[in-house]
PQR file with spaces between the fields and no chain letter, atoms N, CA, C, O and H, PARSE charges and radii, in Angstrom:
ATOM       1  N    UNK     1      62.184  160.525  -62.621 -0.4000 1.5000
ATOM       2  CA   UNK     1      61.702  161.759  -62.047 -0.0000 2.0000
ATOM       3  C    UNK     1      61.612  161.598  -60.531  0.5500 1.7000
ATOM       4  O    UNK     1      61.179  160.560  -60.031 -0.5500 1.4000
ATOM       5  N    UNK     2      62.024  162.635  -59.812 -0.4000 1.5000
ATOM       6  CA   UNK     2      61.990  162.600  -58.358 -0.0000 2.0000
ATOM       7  C    UNK     2      60.759  163.332  -57.858  0.5500 1.7000
ATOM       8  O    UNK     2      60.438  164.426  -58.324 -0.5500 1.4000
ATOM       9  H    UNK     2      62.375  163.479  -60.218  0.4000 1.0000
ATOM      10  N    UNK     3      60.081  162.722  -56.913 -0.4000 1.5000
ATOM      11  CA   UNK     3      58.941  163.376  -56.268 -0.0000 2.0000
ATOM      12  C    UNK     3      59.073  163.133  -54.773  0.5500 1.7000
ATOM      13  O    UNK     3      58.420  162.260  -54.202 -0.5500 1.4000
ATOM      14  H    UNK     3      60.342  161.834  -56.535  0.4000 1.0000
ATOM      15  N    UNK     4      59.952  163.945  -54.147 -0.4000 1.5000
ATOM      16  CA   UNK     4      60.204  163.764  -52.725 -0.0000 2.0000
ATOM      17  C    UNK     4      59.392  164.728  -51.865  0.5500 1.7000
ATOM      18  O    UNK     4      59.591  164.804  -50.652 -0.5500 1.4000
ATOM      19  H    UNK     4      60.483  164.655  -54.611  0.4000 1.0000
ATOM      20  N    UNK     5      58.472  165.468  -52.497 -0.4000 1.5000
ATOM      21  CA   UNK     5      57.626  166.373  -51.745 -0.0000 2.0000
ATOM      22  C    UNK     5      58.264  167.704  -51.406  0.5500 1.7000
ATOM      23  O    UNK     5      57.640  168.534  -50.746 -0.5500 1.4000
ATOM      24  H    UNK     5      58.310  165.407  -53.482  0.4000 1.0000
ATOM      25  N    UNK     6      59.510  167.927  -51.847 -0.4000 1.5000
ATOM      26  CA   UNK     6      60.199  169.182  -51.569 -0.0000 2.0000
ATOM      27  C    UNK     6      59.911  170.191  -52.667  0.5500 1.7000
ATOM      28  O    UNK     6      59.825  169.834  -53.842 -0.5500 1.4000
ATOM      29  H    UNK     6      60.017  167.252  -52.383  0.4000 1.0000
ATOM      30  N    UNK     7      59.763  171.441  -52.286 -0.4000 1.5000
ATOM      31  CA   UNK     7      59.560  172.514  -53.232 -0.0000 2.0000
ATOM      32  C    UNK     7      60.778  173.422  -53.184  0.5500 1.7000
ATOM      33  O    UNK     7      61.186  173.863  -52.110 -0.5500 1.4000
ATOM      34  H    UNK     7      59.833  171.732  -51.331  0.4000 1.0000
ATOM      35  N    UNK     8      61.351  173.697  -54.332 -0.4000 1.5000
ATOM      36  CA   UNK     8      62.506  174.584  -54.407 -0.0000 2.0000
ATOM      37  C    UNK     8      61.998  176.017  -54.466  0.5500 1.7000
ATOM      38  O    UNK     8      61.184  176.365  -55.321 -0.5500 1.4000
ATOM      39  H    UNK     8      61.019  173.338  -55.205  0.4000 1.0000
ATOM      40  N    UNK     9      62.488  176.840  -53.550 -0.4000 1.5000
ATOM      41  CA   UNK     9      62.110  178.246  -53.504 -0.0000 2.0000
ATOM      42  C    UNK     9      63.356  179.063  -53.829  0.5500 1.7000
ATOM      43  O    UNK     9      64.406  178.879  -53.213 -0.5500 1.4000
ATOM      44  H    UNK     9      63.150  176.557  -52.856  0.4000 1.0000
ATOM      45  N    UNK    10      63.234  179.956  -54.790 -0.4000 1.5000
ATOM      46  CA   UNK    10      64.374  180.811  -55.117 -0.0000 2.0000
ATOM      47  C    UNK    10      64.569  181.830  -54.005  0.5500 1.7000
ATOM      48  O    UNK    10      63.647  182.114  -53.240 -0.5500 1.4000
ATOM      49  H    UNK    10      62.381  180.106  -55.290  0.4000 1.0000
ATOM      50  N    UNK    11      65.771  182.375  -53.923 -0.4000 1.5000
ATOM      51  CA   UNK    11      66.032  183.397  -52.907 -0.0000 2.0000
ATOM      52  C    UNK    11      65.110  184.596  -53.114  0.5500 1.7000
ATOM      53  O    UNK    11      64.705  185.246  -52.150 -0.5500 1.4000
ATOM      54  H    UNK    11      66.520  182.145  -54.544  0.4000 1.0000
ATOM      55  N    UNK    12      64.782  184.885  -54.363 -0.4000 1.5000
ATOM      56  CA   UNK    12      63.884  186.004  -54.663 -0.0000 2.0000
ATOM      57  C    UNK    12      62.524  185.809  -53.990  0.5500 1.7000
ATOM      58  O    UNK    12      61.910  186.772  -53.533 -0.5500 1.4000
ATOM      59  H    UNK    12      65.111  184.357  -55.146  0.4000 1.0000
ATOM      60  N    UNK    13      62.058  184.564  -53.932 -0.4000 1.5000
ATOM      61  CA   UNK    13      60.744  184.265  -53.352 -0.0000 2.0000
ATOM      62  C    UNK    13      60.815  183.871  -51.879  0.5500 1.7000
ATOM      63  O    UNK    13      59.780  183.680  -51.240 -0.5500 1.4000
ATOM      64  H    UNK    13      62.557  183.780  -54.303  0.4000 1.0000
ATOM      65  N    UNK    14      62.022  183.747  -51.336 -0.4000 1.5000
ATOM      66  CA   UNK    14      62.200  183.335  -49.943 -0.0000 2.0000
ATOM      67  C    UNK    14      62.075  184.561  -49.034  0.5500 1.7000
ATOM      68  O    UNK    14      62.838  185.514  -49.196 -0.5500 1.4000
ATOM      69  H    UNK    14      62.863  183.902  -51.855  0.4000 1.0000
ATOM      70  N    UNK    15      61.139  184.565  -48.089 -0.4000 1.5000
ATOM      71  CA   UNK    15      60.964  185.731  -47.209 -0.0000 2.0000
ATOM      72  C    UNK    15      62.152  185.978  -46.277  0.5500 1.7000
ATOM      73  O    UNK    15      62.221  187.025  -45.634 -0.5500 1.4000
ATOM      74  H    UNK    15      60.519  183.791  -47.957  0.4000 1.0000
ATOM      75  N    UNK    16      63.084  185.031  -46.197 -0.4000 1.5000
ATOM      76  CA   UNK    16      64.268  185.204  -45.355 -0.0000 2.0000
ATOM      77  C    UNK    16      65.390  185.943  -46.071  0.5500 1.7000
ATOM      78  O    UNK    16      66.453  186.157  -45.489 -0.5500 1.4000
ATOM      79  H    UNK    16      63.028  184.180  -46.719  0.4000 1.0000
ATOM      80  N    UNK    17      65.173  186.336  -47.322 -0.4000 1.5000
ATOM      81  CA   UNK    17      66.185  187.034  -48.114 -0.0000 2.0000
ATOM      82  C    UNK    17      65.642  188.375  -48.592  0.5500 1.7000
ATOM      83  O    UNK    17      64.448  188.515  -48.858 -0.5500 1.4000
ATOM      84  H    UNK    17      64.309  186.162  -47.795  0.4000 1.0000
ATOM      85  N    UNK    18      66.536  189.364  -48.700 -0.4000 1.5000
ATOM      86  CA   UNK    18      66.201  190.685  -49.223 -0.0000 2.0000
ATOM      87  C    UNK    18      67.214  191.060  -50.299  0.5500 1.7000
ATOM      88  O    UNK    18      68.352  190.591  -50.287 -0.5500 1.4000
ATOM      89  H    UNK    18      67.506  189.250  -48.485  0.4000 1.0000
ATOM      90  N    UNK    19      66.789  191.903  -51.219 -0.4000 1.5000
ATOM      91  CA   UNK    19      67.682  192.345  -52.273 -0.0000 2.0000
ATOM      92  C    UNK    19      68.479  193.548  -51.806  0.5500 1.7000
ATOM      93  O    UNK    19      67.950  194.443  -51.147 -0.5500 1.4000
ATOM      94  H    UNK    19      65.864  192.283  -51.229  0.4000 1.0000
ATOM      95  N    UNK    20      69.773  193.560  -52.159 -0.4000 1.5000
ATOM      96  CA   UNK    20      70.668  194.675  -51.869 -0.0000 2.0000
ATOM      97  C    UNK    20      71.258  195.111  -53.201  0.5500 1.7000
ATOM      98  O    UNK    20      71.649  194.273  -54.014 -0.5500 1.4000
ATOM      99  H    UNK    20      70.203  192.833  -52.694  0.4000 1.0000
ATOM     100  N    UNK    21      71.323  196.409  -53.424 -0.4000 1.5000
ATOM     101  CA   UNK    21      71.939  196.869  -54.672 -0.0000 2.0000
ATOM     102  C    UNK    21      72.708  198.152  -54.421  0.5500 1.7000
ATOM     103  O    UNK    21      72.492  198.843  -53.425 -0.5500 1.4000
ATOM     104  H    UNK    21      71.005  197.089  -52.763  0.4000 1.0000
ATOM     105  N    UNK    22      73.593  198.452  -55.324 -0.4000 1.5000
ATOM     106  CA   UNK    22      74.392  199.661  -55.231 -0.0000 2.0000
ATOM     107  C    UNK    22      75.254  199.779  -56.464  0.5500 1.7000
ATOM     108  O    UNK    22      75.191  198.943  -57.365 -0.5500 1.4000
ATOM     109  H    UNK    22      73.769  197.891  -56.133  0.4000 1.0000
ATOM     110  N    UNK    23      76.051  200.812  -56.500 -0.4000 1.5000
ATOM     111  CA   UNK    23      76.941  201.045  -57.629 -0.0000 2.0000
ATOM     112  C    UNK    23      78.383  200.958  -57.157  0.5500 1.7000
ATOM     113  O    UNK    23      78.775  201.588  -56.174 -0.5500 1.4000
ATOM     114  H    UNK    23      76.102  201.492  -55.768  0.4000 1.0000
ATOM     115  N    UNK    24      79.169  200.159  -57.886 -0.4000 1.5000
ATOM     116  CA   UNK    24      80.596  200.021  -57.605 -0.0000 2.0000
ATOM     117  C    UNK    24      81.351  200.255  -58.909  0.5500 1.7000
ATOM     118  O    UNK    24      80.754  200.189  -59.983 -0.5500 1.4000
ATOM     119  H    UNK    24      78.851  199.648  -58.684  0.4000 1.0000
ATOM     120  N    UNK    25      82.652  200.527  -58.836 -0.4000 1.5000
ATOM     121  CA   UNK    25      83.415  200.766  -60.057 -0.0000 2.0000
ATOM     122  C    UNK    25      83.352  199.573  -61.018  0.5500 1.7000
ATOM     123  O    UNK    25      83.313  198.419  -60.591 -0.5500 1.4000
ATOM     124  H    UNK    25      83.138  200.580  -57.964  0.4000 1.0000
ATOM     125  N    UNK    26      83.341  199.869  -62.305 -0.4000 1.5000
ATOM     126  CA   UNK    26      83.234  198.844  -63.343 -0.0000 2.0000
ATOM     127  C    UNK    26      84.329  197.793  -63.226  0.5500 1.7000
ATOM     128  O    UNK    26      84.065  196.601  -63.386 -0.5500 1.4000
ATOM     129  H    UNK    26      83.373  200.806  -62.652  0.4000 1.0000
ATOM     130  N    UNK    27      85.540  198.221  -62.951 -0.4000 1.5000
ATOM     131  CA   UNK    27      86.652  197.263  -62.845 -0.0000 2.0000
ATOM     132  C    UNK    27      86.440  196.305  -61.670  0.5500 1.7000
ATOM     133  O    UNK    27      86.764  195.121  -61.768 -0.5500 1.4000
ATOM     134  H    UNK    27      85.755  199.189  -62.820  0.4000 1.0000
ATOM     135  N    UNK    28      85.903  196.807  -60.573 -0.4000 1.5000
ATOM     136  CA   UNK    28      85.611  195.952  -59.419 -0.0000 2.0000
ATOM     137  C    UNK    28      84.518  194.945  -59.774  0.5500 1.7000
ATOM     138  O    UNK    28      84.573  193.787  -59.359 -0.5500 1.4000
ATOM     139  H    UNK    28      85.639  197.768  -60.493  0.4000 1.0000
ATOM     140  N    UNK    29      83.532  195.393  -60.539 -0.4000 1.5000
ATOM     141  CA   UNK    29      82.463  194.491  -60.978 -0.0000 2.0000
ATOM     142  C    UNK    29      83.034  193.345  -61.795  0.5500 1.7000
ATOM     143  O    UNK    29      82.672  192.187  -61.585 -0.5500 1.4000
ATOM     144  H    UNK    29      83.488  196.333  -60.876  0.4000 1.0000
ATOM     145  N    UNK    30      83.923  193.661  -62.722 -0.4000 1.5000
ATOM     146  CA   UNK    30      84.542  192.627  -63.559 -0.0000 2.0000
ATOM     147  C    UNK    30      85.313  191.627  -62.707  0.5500 1.7000
ATOM     148  O    UNK    30      85.203  190.417  -62.903 -0.5500 1.4000
ATOM     149  H    UNK    30      84.217  194.602  -62.893  0.4000 1.0000
ATOM     150  N    UNK    31      86.093  192.140  -61.761 -0.4000 1.5000
ATOM     151  CA   UNK    31      86.886  191.260  -60.896 -0.0000 2.0000
ATOM     152  C    UNK    31      85.987  190.380  -60.032  0.5500 1.7000
ATOM     153  O    UNK    31      86.280  189.203  -59.818 -0.5500 1.4000
ATOM     154  H    UNK    31      86.182  193.124  -61.601  0.4000 1.0000
ATOM     155  N    UNK    32      84.888  190.958  -59.535 -0.4000 1.5000
ATOM     156  CA   UNK    32      83.947  190.204  -58.716 -0.0000 2.0000
ATOM     157  C    UNK    32      83.328  189.065  -59.518  0.5500 1.7000
ATOM     158  O    UNK    32      83.254  187.934  -59.040 -0.5500 1.4000
ATOM     159  H    UNK    32      84.651  191.914  -59.708  0.4000 1.0000
ATOM     160  N    UNK    33      82.888  189.361  -60.728 -0.4000 1.5000
ATOM     161  CA   UNK    33      82.258  188.336  -61.566 -0.0000 2.0000
ATOM     162  C    UNK    33      83.244  187.228  -61.923  0.5500 1.7000
ATOM     163  O    UNK    33      82.882  186.051  -61.929 -0.5500 1.4000
ATOM     164  H    UNK    33      82.948  190.281  -61.117  0.4000 1.0000
ATOM     165  N    UNK    34      84.477  187.596  -62.218 -0.4000 1.5000
ATOM     166  CA   UNK    34      85.512  186.596  -62.523 -0.0000 2.0000
ATOM     167  C    UNK    34      85.781  185.742  -61.291  0.5500 1.7000
ATOM     168  O    UNK    34      85.879  184.519  -61.395 -0.5500 1.4000
ATOM     169  H    UNK    34      84.772  188.552  -62.214  0.4000 1.0000
ATOM     170  N    UNK    35      85.901  186.372  -60.132 -0.4000 1.5000
ATOM     171  CA   UNK    35      86.171  185.634  -58.893 -0.0000 2.0000
ATOM     172  C    UNK    35      85.042  184.651  -58.582  0.5500 1.7000
ATOM     173  O    UNK    35      85.298  183.521  -58.165 -0.5500 1.4000
ATOM     174  H    UNK    35      85.821  187.366  -60.048  0.4000 1.0000
ATOM     175  N    UNK    36      83.806  185.077  -58.783 -0.4000 1.5000
ATOM     176  CA   UNK    36      82.668  184.177  -58.548 -0.0000 2.0000
ATOM     177  C    UNK    36      82.729  182.987  -59.498  0.5500 1.7000
ATOM     178  O    UNK    36      82.516  181.846  -59.089 -0.5500 1.4000
ATOM     179  H    UNK    36      83.598  185.994  -59.122  0.4000 1.0000
ATOM     180  N    UNK    37      83.019  183.257  -60.759 -0.4000 1.5000
ATOM     181  CA   UNK    37      83.110  182.183  -61.748 -0.0000 2.0000
ATOM     182  C    UNK    37      84.227  181.219  -61.402  0.5500 1.7000
ATOM     183  O    UNK    37      84.042  180.004  -61.487 -0.5500 1.4000
ATOM     184  H    UNK    37      83.192  184.184  -61.091  0.4000 1.0000
ATOM     185  N    UNK    38      85.375  181.733  -61.016 -0.4000 1.5000
ATOM     186  CA   UNK    38      86.521  180.891  -60.668 -0.0000 2.0000
ATOM     187  C    UNK    38      86.222  180.031  -59.438  0.5500 1.7000
ATOM     188  O    UNK    38      86.705  178.904  -59.336 -0.5500 1.4000
ATOM     189  H    UNK    38      85.525  182.719  -60.948  0.4000 1.0000
ATOM     190  N    UNK    39      85.435  180.555  -58.517 -0.4000 1.5000
ATOM     191  CA   UNK    39      85.083  179.811  -57.297 -0.0000 2.0000
ATOM     192  C    UNK    39      83.850  178.928  -57.484  0.5500 1.7000
ATOM     193  O    UNK    39      83.523  178.110  -56.625 -0.5500 1.4000
ATOM     194  H    UNK    39      85.042  181.471  -58.600  0.4000 1.0000
ATOM     195  N    UNK    40      83.178  179.105  -58.609 -0.4000 1.5000
ATOM     196  CA   UNK    40      81.986  178.307  -58.874 -0.0000 2.0000
ATOM     197  C    UNK    40      80.797  178.680  -58.006  0.5500 1.7000
ATOM     198  O    UNK    40      79.981  177.826  -57.660 -0.5500 1.4000
ATOM     199  H    UNK    40      83.444  179.770  -59.306  0.4000 1.0000
ATOM     200  N    UNK    41      80.697  179.968  -57.651 -0.4000 1.5000
ATOM     201  CA   UNK    41      79.571  180.429  -56.844 -0.0000 2.0000
ATOM     202  C    UNK    41      78.769  181.458  -57.632  0.5500 1.7000
ATOM     203  O    UNK    41      79.298  182.111  -58.532 -0.5500 1.4000
ATOM     204  H    UNK    41      81.360  180.662  -57.931  0.4000 1.0000
ATOM     205  N    UNK    42      77.507  181.598  -57.295 -0.4000 1.5000
ATOM     206  CA   UNK    42      76.675  182.605  -57.940 -0.0000 2.0000
ATOM     207  C    UNK    42      77.091  183.992  -57.455  0.5500 1.7000
ATOM     208  O    UNK    42      77.752  184.126  -56.426 -0.5500 1.4000
ATOM     209  H    UNK    42      77.077  181.069  -56.564  0.4000 1.0000
ATOM     210  N    UNK    43      76.701  185.011  -58.199 -0.4000 1.5000
ATOM     211  CA   UNK    43      76.996  186.378  -57.769 -0.0000 2.0000
ATOM     212  C    UNK    43      76.307  186.665  -56.437  0.5500 1.7000
ATOM     213  O    UNK    43      76.854  187.363  -55.584 -0.5500 1.4000
ATOM     214  H    UNK    43      76.164  184.903  -59.035  0.4000 1.0000
ATOM     215  N    UNK    44      75.108  186.121  -56.268 -0.4000 1.5000
ATOM     216  CA   UNK    44      74.372  186.309  -55.018 -0.0000 2.0000
ATOM     217  C    UNK    44      75.136  185.708  -53.840  0.5500 1.7000
ATOM     218  O    UNK    44      75.273  186.340  -52.793 -0.5500 1.4000
ATOM     219  H    UNK    44      74.664  185.553  -56.961  0.4000 1.0000
ATOM     220  N    UNK    45      75.634  184.478  -54.018 -0.4000 1.5000
ATOM     221  CA   UNK    45      76.383  183.833  -52.935 -0.0000 2.0000
ATOM     222  C    UNK    45      77.711  184.544  -52.678  0.5500 1.7000
ATOM     223  O    UNK    45      78.130  184.672  -51.527 -0.5500 1.4000
ATOM     224  H    UNK    45      75.523  183.964  -54.868  0.4000 1.0000
ATOM     225  N    UNK    46      78.374  185.006  -53.733 -0.4000 1.5000
ATOM     226  CA   UNK    46      79.623  185.745  -53.568 -0.0000 2.0000
ATOM     227  C    UNK    46      79.408  187.039  -52.807  0.5500 1.7000
ATOM     228  O    UNK    46      80.201  187.395  -51.936 -0.5500 1.4000
ATOM     229  H    UNK    46      78.033  184.902  -54.667  0.4000 1.0000
ATOM     230  N    UNK    47      78.339  187.737  -53.136 -0.4000 1.5000
ATOM     231  CA   UNK    47      78.022  188.981  -52.439 -0.0000 2.0000
ATOM     232  C    UNK    47      77.687  188.715  -50.976  0.5500 1.7000
ATOM     233  O    UNK    47      78.110  189.455  -50.088 -0.5500 1.4000
ATOM     234  H    UNK    47      77.695  187.448  -53.844  0.4000 1.0000
ATOM     235  N    UNK    48      76.925  187.653  -50.734 -0.4000 1.5000
ATOM     236  CA   UNK    48      76.578  187.295  -49.359 -0.0000 2.0000
ATOM     237  C    UNK    48      77.836  186.990  -48.541  0.5500 1.7000
ATOM     238  O    UNK    48      77.956  187.422  -47.394 -0.5500 1.4000
ATOM     239  H    UNK    48      76.581  187.052  -51.455  0.4000 1.0000
ATOM     240  N    UNK    49      78.769  186.246  -49.135 -0.4000 1.5000
ATOM     241  CA   UNK    49      80.015  185.919  -48.442 -0.0000 2.0000
ATOM     242  C    UNK    49      80.846  187.174  -48.179  0.5500 1.7000
ATOM     243  O    UNK    49      81.403  187.335  -47.093 -0.5500 1.4000
ATOM     244  H    UNK    49      78.671  185.895  -50.067  0.4000 1.0000
ATOM     245  N    UNK    50      80.930  188.057  -49.165 -0.4000 1.5000
ATOM     246  CA   UNK    50      81.721  189.283  -49.012 -0.0000 2.0000
ATOM     247  C    UNK    50      81.148  190.178  -47.921  0.5500 1.7000
ATOM     248  O    UNK    50      81.896  190.727  -47.112 -0.5500 1.4000
ATOM     249  H    UNK    50      80.478  187.926  -50.047  0.4000 1.0000
ATOM     250  N    UNK    51      79.836  190.327  -47.895 -0.4000 1.5000
ATOM     251  CA   UNK    51      79.206  191.163  -46.878 -0.0000 2.0000
ATOM     252  C    UNK    51      79.379  190.548  -45.495  0.5500 1.7000
ATOM     253  O    UNK    51      79.606  191.270  -44.525 -0.5500 1.4000
ATOM     254  H    UNK    51      79.229  189.881  -48.553  0.4000 1.0000
ATOM     255  N    UNK    52      79.275  189.225  -45.391 -0.4000 1.5000
ATOM     256  CA   UNK    52      79.459  188.561  -44.097 -0.0000 2.0000
ATOM     257  C    UNK    52      80.868  188.815  -43.555  0.5500 1.7000
ATOM     258  O    UNK    52      81.038  189.081  -42.365 -0.5500 1.4000
ATOM     259  H    UNK    52      79.090  188.639  -46.179  0.4000 1.0000
ATOM     260  N    UNK    53      81.870  188.733  -44.425 -0.4000 1.5000
ATOM     261  CA   UNK    53      83.253  189.002  -44.008 -0.0000 2.0000
ATOM     262  C    UNK    53      83.406  190.454  -43.587  0.5500 1.7000
ATOM     263  O    UNK    53      84.027  190.742  -42.564 -0.5500 1.4000
ATOM     264  H    UNK    53      81.731  188.517  -45.392  0.4000 1.0000
ATOM     265  N    UNK    54      82.846  191.366  -44.363 -0.4000 1.5000
ATOM     266  CA   UNK    54      82.937  192.788  -44.067 -0.0000 2.0000
ATOM     267  C    UNK    54      82.284  193.112  -42.727  0.5500 1.7000
ATOM     268  O    UNK    54      82.836  193.869  -41.929 -0.5500 1.4000
ATOM     269  H    UNK    54      82.341  191.131  -45.194  0.4000 1.0000
ATOM     270  N    UNK    55      81.111  192.540  -42.484 -0.4000 1.5000
ATOM     271  CA   UNK    55      80.428  192.778  -41.217 -0.0000 2.0000
ATOM     272  C    UNK    55      81.206  192.200  -40.039  0.5500 1.7000
ATOM     273  O    UNK    55      81.259  192.809  -38.971 -0.5500 1.4000
ATOM     274  H    UNK    55      80.662  191.925  -43.133  0.4000 1.0000
ATOM     275  N    UNK    56      81.803  191.042  -40.227 -0.4000 1.5000
ATOM     276  CA   UNK    56      82.606  190.437  -39.163 -0.0000 2.0000
ATOM     277  C    UNK    56      83.806  191.316  -38.840  0.5500 1.7000
ATOM     278  O    UNK    56      84.147  191.492  -37.670 -0.5500 1.4000
ATOM     279  H    UNK    56      81.760  190.547  -41.095  0.4000 1.0000
ATOM     280  N    UNK    57      84.445  191.863  -39.855 -0.4000 1.5000
ATOM     281  CA   UNK    57      85.582  192.756  -39.633 -0.0000 2.0000
ATOM     282  C    UNK    57      85.131  194.027  -38.938  0.5500 1.7000
ATOM     283  O    UNK    57      85.821  194.535  -38.054 -0.5500 1.4000
ATOM     284  H    UNK    57      84.169  191.720  -40.805  0.4000 1.0000
ATOM     285  N    UNK    58      83.971  194.543  -39.334 -0.4000 1.5000
ATOM     286  CA   UNK    58      83.425  195.749  -38.719 -0.0000 2.0000
ATOM     287  C    UNK    58      83.118  195.504  -37.249  0.5500 1.7000
ATOM     288  O    UNK    58      83.378  196.365  -36.408 -0.5500 1.4000
ATOM     289  H    UNK    58      83.410  194.130  -40.052  0.4000 1.0000
ATOM     290  N    UNK    59      82.568  194.340  -36.933 -0.4000 1.5000
ATOM     291  CA   UNK    59      82.277  193.994  -35.539 -0.0000 2.0000
ATOM     292  C    UNK    59      83.556  193.876  -34.733  0.5500 1.7000
ATOM     293  O    UNK    59      83.602  194.300  -33.578 -0.5500 1.4000
ATOM     294  H    UNK    59      82.357  193.641  -37.616  0.4000 1.0000
ATOM     295  N    UNK    60      84.602  193.302  -35.330 -0.4000 1.5000
ATOM     296  CA   UNK    60      85.881  193.180  -34.639 -0.0000 2.0000
ATOM     297  C    UNK    60      86.456  194.563  -34.349  0.5500 1.7000
ATOM     298  O    UNK    60      86.991  194.795  -33.265 -0.5500 1.4000
ATOM     299  H    UNK    60      84.564  192.958  -36.268  0.4000 1.0000
ATOM     300  N    UNK    61      86.353  195.481  -35.305 -0.4000 1.5000
ATOM     301  CA   UNK    61      86.861  196.841  -35.118 -0.0000 2.0000
ATOM     302  C    UNK    61      86.087  197.568  -34.033  0.5500 1.7000
ATOM     303  O    UNK    61      86.672  198.280  -33.217 -0.5500 1.4000
ATOM     304  H    UNK    61      85.919  195.293  -36.186  0.4000 1.0000
ATOM     305  N    UNK    62      84.765  197.390  -34.021 -0.4000 1.5000
ATOM     306  CA   UNK    62      83.932  198.038  -33.004 -0.0000 2.0000
ATOM     307  C    UNK    62      84.270  197.516  -31.621  0.5500 1.7000
ATOM     308  O    UNK    62      84.298  198.283  -30.658 -0.5500 1.4000
ATOM     309  H    UNK    62      84.289  196.812  -34.684  0.4000 1.0000
ATOM     310  N    UNK    63      84.526  196.224  -31.511 -0.4000 1.5000
ATOM     311  CA   UNK    63      84.875  195.624  -30.222 -0.0000 2.0000
ATOM     312  C    UNK    63      86.198  196.173  -29.721  0.5500 1.7000
ATOM     313  O    UNK    63      86.344  196.448  -28.530 -0.5500 1.4000
ATOM     314  H    UNK    63      84.503  195.602  -32.293  0.4000 1.0000
ATOM     315  N    UNK    64      87.169  196.338  -30.623 -0.4000 1.5000
ATOM     316  CA   UNK    64      88.464  196.877  -30.227 -0.0000 2.0000
ATOM     317  C    UNK    64      88.328  198.320  -29.754  0.5500 1.7000
ATOM     318  O    UNK    64      88.943  198.710  -28.762 -0.5500 1.4000
ATOM     319  H    UNK    64      87.049  196.115  -31.590  0.4000 1.0000
ATOM     320  N    UNK    65      87.525  199.114  -30.460 -0.4000 1.5000
ATOM     321  CA   UNK    65      87.325  200.508  -30.067 -0.0000 2.0000
ATOM     322  C    UNK    65      86.663  200.592  -28.701  0.5500 1.7000
ATOM     323  O    UNK    65      87.046  201.433  -27.888 -0.5500 1.4000
ATOM     324  H    UNK    65      87.025  198.797  -31.267  0.4000 1.0000
ATOM     325  N    UNK    66      85.687  199.750  -28.432 -0.4000 1.5000
ATOM     326  CA   UNK    66      85.009  199.758  -27.130 -0.0000 2.0000
ATOM     327  C    UNK    66      85.960  199.322  -26.030  0.5500 1.7000
ATOM     328  O    UNK    66      85.908  199.857  -24.923 -0.5500 1.4000
ATOM     329  H    UNK    66      85.376  199.067  -29.093  0.4000 1.0000
ATOM     330  N    UNK    67      86.837  198.348  -26.320 -0.4000 1.5000
ATOM     331  CA   UNK    67      87.801  197.893  -25.323 -0.0000 2.0000
ATOM     332  C    UNK    67      88.754  199.026  -24.949  0.5500 1.7000
ATOM     333  O    UNK    67      89.096  199.184  -23.776 -0.5500 1.4000
ATOM     334  H    UNK    67      86.879  197.914  -27.220  0.4000 1.0000
ATOM     335  N    UNK    68      89.189  199.821  -25.940 -0.4000 1.5000
ATOM     336  CA   UNK    68      90.102  200.929  -25.670 -0.0000 2.0000
ATOM     337  C    UNK    68      89.419  202.004  -24.833  0.5500 1.7000
ATOM     338  O    UNK    68      90.040  202.615  -23.963 -0.5500 1.4000
ATOM     339  H    UNK    68      88.912  199.693  -26.892  0.4000 1.0000
ATOM     340  N    UNK    69      88.119  202.234  -25.108 -0.4000 1.5000
ATOM     341  CA   UNK    69      87.370  203.229  -24.334 -0.0000 2.0000
ATOM     342  C    UNK    69      87.254  202.823  -22.873  0.5500 1.7000
ATOM     343  O    UNK    69      87.214  203.682  -21.993 -0.5500 1.4000
ATOM     344  H    UNK    69      87.615  201.738  -25.815  0.4000 1.0000
ATOM     345  N    UNK    70      87.200  201.524  -22.608 -0.4000 1.5000
ATOM     346  CA   UNK    70      87.010  201.027  -21.245 -0.0000 2.0000
ATOM     347  C    UNK    70      88.315  200.911  -20.470  0.5500 1.7000
ATOM     348  O    UNK    70      88.299  200.559  -19.291 -0.5500 1.4000
ATOM     349  H    UNK    70      87.233  200.826  -23.324  0.4000 1.0000
ATOM     350  N    UNK    71      89.436  201.197  -21.104 -0.4000 1.5000
ATOM     351  CA   UNK    71      90.733  201.081  -20.400 -0.0000 2.0000
ATOM     352  C    UNK    71      90.957  202.240  -19.473  0.5500 1.7000
ATOM     353  O    UNK    71      91.988  202.306  -18.804 -0.5500 1.4000
ATOM     354  H    UNK    71      89.449  201.483  -22.062  0.4000 1.0000
């Protein structure tokens, strides 16, 4: 038995995390769950990765639009 003084806190109990929910098409849900399983990641981690990529792309698009406005 390990007693290293560390306490495991779930994301649900971690104040640095918030829950996000919504409705997506059933077929997309199936593909998402399969992709997470194939990659060996939880649905929570898969969603976090997908949103991070989406936000990065959105930021890139916003930067390009602002650059065009300044020309």
